TIPA-255193 format. One record per residue: residue in three letters; x, y, z of N, C-alpha, C in turn; residue number from 0. Coordinates in steps of 0.1 Angstrom, whole numbers. Example, Ala and Ser with C-alpha at 12.3 -4.5 7.8 and 13.67 -1.06 7.14 Angstrom:
2
 type   n.u   n.v   n.w  ca.u  ca.v  ca.w   c.u   c.v   c.w seq
  ala   132   -57    78   123   -45    78   132   -33    78   0
  ser   128   -22    71   137   -11    71   129     0    79   1
end
This chain:
141
 type   n.u   n.v   n.w  ca.u  ca.v  ca.w   c.u   c.v   c.w seq
  met   638  -179   355   626  -171   345   611  -183   348   0
  ser   601  -179   346   587  -190   350   590  -190   343   1
  lys   580  -204   335   569  -203   322   554  -197   324   2
  gln   559  -190   312   550  -177   306   539  -193   302   3
  ile   525  -180   299   509  -186   294   506  -175   284   4
  asp   498  -184   275   490  -168   272   481  -165   278   5
  pro   472  -151   283   465  -150   295   449  -154   288   6
  arg   449  -157   275   438  -154   271   431  -172   277   7
  gly   438  -178   279   430  -191   287   425  -187   292   8
  pro   432  -184   307   427  -184   317   416  -178   319   9
  arg   414  -167   312   403  -157   309   384  -165   306  10
  phe   393  -172   294   383  -185   287   379  -192   299  11
  gly   389  -198   304   381  -210   316   375  -204   326  12
  ala   377  -189   330   371  -183   338   353  -184   335  13
  ala   356  -183   313   341  -174   314   331  -188   319  14
  ile   340  -199   315   336  -213   315   329  -211   331  15
  thr   342  -213   336   337  -217   354   329  -202   355  16
  thr   327  -194   352   314  -186   357   297  -190   350  17
  val   297  -195   341   283  -205   343   285  -211   350  18
  val   295  -223   351   292  -234   357   286  -229   377  19
  leu   300  -220   374   290  -214   394   281  -208   392  20
  ala   274  -203   382   264  -198   384   254  -209   383  21
  thr   255  -219   376   243  -226   375   244  -234   387  22
  ile   251  -234   397   254  -244   413   244  -234   419  23
  leu   247  -222   418   244  -214   425   225  -211   421  24
  leu   219  -211   411   204  -213   410   203  -227   411  25
  thr   208  -237   414   203  -248   418   208  -252   430  26
  ile   213  -250   440   213  -253   458   201  -249   460  27
  pro   195  -261   468   205  -270   476   203  -285   463  28
  thr   200  -287   454   203  -298   447   212  -306   448  29
  thr   211  -318   446   218  -331   442   228  -329   432  30
  phe   223  -323   419   232  -315   408   239  -307   415  31
  ala   239  -297   423   247  -287   424   258  -290   435  32
  val   256  -301   439   269  -306   450   279  -311   440  33
  val   269  -322   431   281  -329   419   285  -318   406  34
  leu   274  -309   408   286  -302   400   293  -293   406  35
  leu   295  -289   419   305  -280   428   316  -292   433  36
  ala   314  -300   434   325  -318   433   332  -315   419  37
  ile   326  -313   410   336  -315   391   334  -301   390  38
  gln   337  -295   396   347  -274   394   357  -280   404  39
  ala   353  -283   415   364  -283   432   377  -292   421  40
  gly   370  -307   414   381  -310   407   383  -300   393  41
  val   380  -295   389   387  -288   379   398  -278   383  42
  phe   395  -267   395   404  -261   402   416  -273   405  43
  gly   410  -280   413   421  -288   422   434  -292   410  44
  leu   427  -296   399   444  -304   383   454  -282   378  45
  gly   441  -278   384   450  -264   378   457  -259   388  46
  ala   453  -259   403   460  -255   410   475  -263   418  47
  phe   470  -275   415   478  -287   420   491  -298   410  48
  val   485  -301   400   488  -305   383   492  -288   374  49
  gly   492  -276   378   487  -278   366   482  -269   360  50
  leu   481  -253   351   472  -249   342   476  -261   328  51
  gln   481  -265   325   483  -275   315   470  -286   315  52
  ala   473  -289   326   458  -301   330   446  -298   335  53
  gln   447  -281   337   431  -279   337   418  -277   327  54
  pro   412  -285   331   402  -291   318   402  -281   307  55
  tyr   395  -268   311   389  -255   304   401  -254   293  56
  gly   410  -251   306   432  -246   292   428  -251   283  57
  ile   429  -267   281   426  -279   270   419  -279   262  58
  ile   407  -275   268   399  -266   254   401  -257   247  59
  tyr   407  -249   251   410  -235   249   427  -238   242  60
  arg   432  -242   245   444  -248   235   440  -257   223  61
  lys   431  -262   226   426  -278   216   419  -270   201  62
  phe   408  -261   207   394  -252   198   398  -245   201  63
  val   403  -234   207   400  -220   205   412  -211   200  64
  leu   421  -217   206   435  -207   203   441  -212   182  65
  ala   442  -223   181   438  -223   165   433  -215   159  66
  arg   421  -208   166   414  -206   156   412  -181   156  67
  ile   419  -177   171   422  -168   170   441  -163   170  68
  gly   445  -174   167   462  -170   168   471  -165   181  69
  lys   483  -171   180   489  -165   187   491  -156   194  70
  pro   495  -155   213   488  -144   216   503  -133   213  71
  thr   498  -116   216   511  -112   215   518  -108   226  72
  glu   512  -111   240   525  -112   247   522  -126   259  73
  leu   525  -122   264   522  -139   279   528  -130   290  74
  glu   527  -144   305   519  -136   316   526  -151   323  75
  ala   533  -149   336   540  -159   345   525  -167   346  76
  val   531  -177   351   520  -189   352   518  -191   369  77
  glu   528  -182   377   526  -193   388   508  -175   399  78
  pro   509  -164   390   495  -163   395   483  -164   388  79
  pro   477  -176   379   463  -179   376   467  -189   381  80
  gln   478  -197   385   476  -211   397   473  -210   405  81
  phe   482  -196   413   473  -194   422   462  -190   424  82
  ala   454  -188   420   442  -185   417   433  -197   414  83
  gln   439  -203   408   435  -218   408   434  -223   422  84
  leu   442  -225   430   439  -223   446   430  -217   449  85
  val   428  -208   448   413  -200   457   401  -203   459  86
  gly   404  -207   442   392  -210   434   386  -226   441  87
  phe   399  -231   447   394  -250   446   386  -248   463  88
  val   398  -236   471   395  -234   488   382  -230   487  89
  phe   370  -223   479   360  -223   480   350  -229   476  90
  ala   357  -239   469   350  -248   460   341  -259   470  91
  ile   357  -260   475   357  -271   488   352  -267   502  92
  thr   352  -259   504   344  -253   516   330  -251   515  93
  gly   332  -246   498   309  -248   494   308  -258   497  94
  leu   317  -267   490   312  -283   500   309  -290   508  95
  val   317  -280   518   314  -294   529   305  -283   537  96
  ala   298  -270   535   289  -269   542   275  -275   531  97
  leu   275  -276   518   272  -281   512   259  -293   521  98
  phe   273  -306   524   272  -318   532   268  -318   541  99
  ser   274  -307   544   264  -306   566   256  -303   562 100
  gly   252  -294   553   233  -290   553   237  -269   552 101
  ala   245  -270   559   246  -249   560   251  -246   543 102
  asp   236  -244   541   231  -245   528   233  -235   518 103
  leu   233  -216   532   237  -205   534   251  -204   530 104
  ile   264  -209   543   270  -214   538   281  -209   526 105
  gly   275  -225   520   278  -230   502   275  -220   496 106
  thr   264  -213   498   262  -201   487   272  -188   486 107
  ile   276  -189   499   281  -177   505   294  -180   490 108
  ala   299  -193   496   317  -198   495   313  -194   478 109
  val   301  -206   470   306  -202   459   299  -186   453 110
  gly   293  -180   455   289  -166   458   301  -159   452 111
  phe   313  -161   462   320  -155   466   331  -160   448 112
  ala   335  -172   445   339  -177   436   333  -169   423 113
  leu   323  -174   421   312  -166   408   321  -154   409 114
  ala   320  -146   415   323  -128   420   335  -135   414 115
  ala   350  -136   414   360  -137   414   362  -140   398 116
  ala   359  -157   390   352  -158   381   350  -154   369 117
  phe   339  -140   376   329  -127   366   344  -122   361 118
  leu   345  -115   372   359  -103   369   363  -108   363 119
  asn   370  -114   358   379  -123   351   380  -121   337 120
  ala   363  -131   339   361  -129   321   353  -124   317 121
  ala   347  -112   324   338  -100   318   351   -90   324 122
  phe   359   -87   327   368   -71   330   383   -77   329 123
  asn   387   -88   325   405   -93   325   413   -91   339 124
  phe   400   -92   349   405   -81   360   409   -99   371 125
  cys   422  -108   370   417  -116   376   423  -113   396 126
  leu   415  -119   403   415  -111   416   424  -117   428 127
  gly   423  -134   423   431  -145   424   448  -141   420 128
  cys   450  -138   409   463  -132   407   468  -117   416 129
  glu   456  -109   416   460  -101   424   465  -105   438 130
  met   460  -113   445   459  -118   459   479  -121   454 131
  tyr   481  -132   451   488  -134   444   507  -125   442 132
  leu   502  -115   436   509  -105   436   516   -94   446 133
  ile   505   -93   454   506   -87   467   514   -96   480 134
  gly   510  -105   480   517  -119   488   526  -118   485 135
  lys   530  -120   471   547  -117   468   558  -106   468 136
  arg   548   -90   472   552   -86   478   556   -81   494 137
  ile   548   -86   497   545   -88   512   559   -97   520 138
  phe   562  -106   510   570  -117   516   578  -123   511 139
  ser   583  -117   501   599  -109   492   606   -98   502 140
end
């Protein structure tokens, strides 16, 4: 059986990510946008490659939010949200490479896609990366 997590943690992280990515979109093509995108790529990378327990927004959720709202009534498998972090990482790295190479439109599109996915999770509890993971698992199993 896979490790189980509180599904509210990734949704909380998606809300922070939505704000960060919107800020990046509003400030492209500045150095601030590039630095902020690099930080967000690091956040995604930690969640994807080290695990959700290392993801900074998840740490904030566990240390400051969870105690105030109480234990979850249900849990979910860790693999789908961790895969969603990988998808976010790919879009963030794509955006960074594009911005570094002067392809601001491609960078903006990459950040826009990541923002759309984060917003869907934060606002509607619909994790696009999680759904991609589950579809892939069905296809390749």
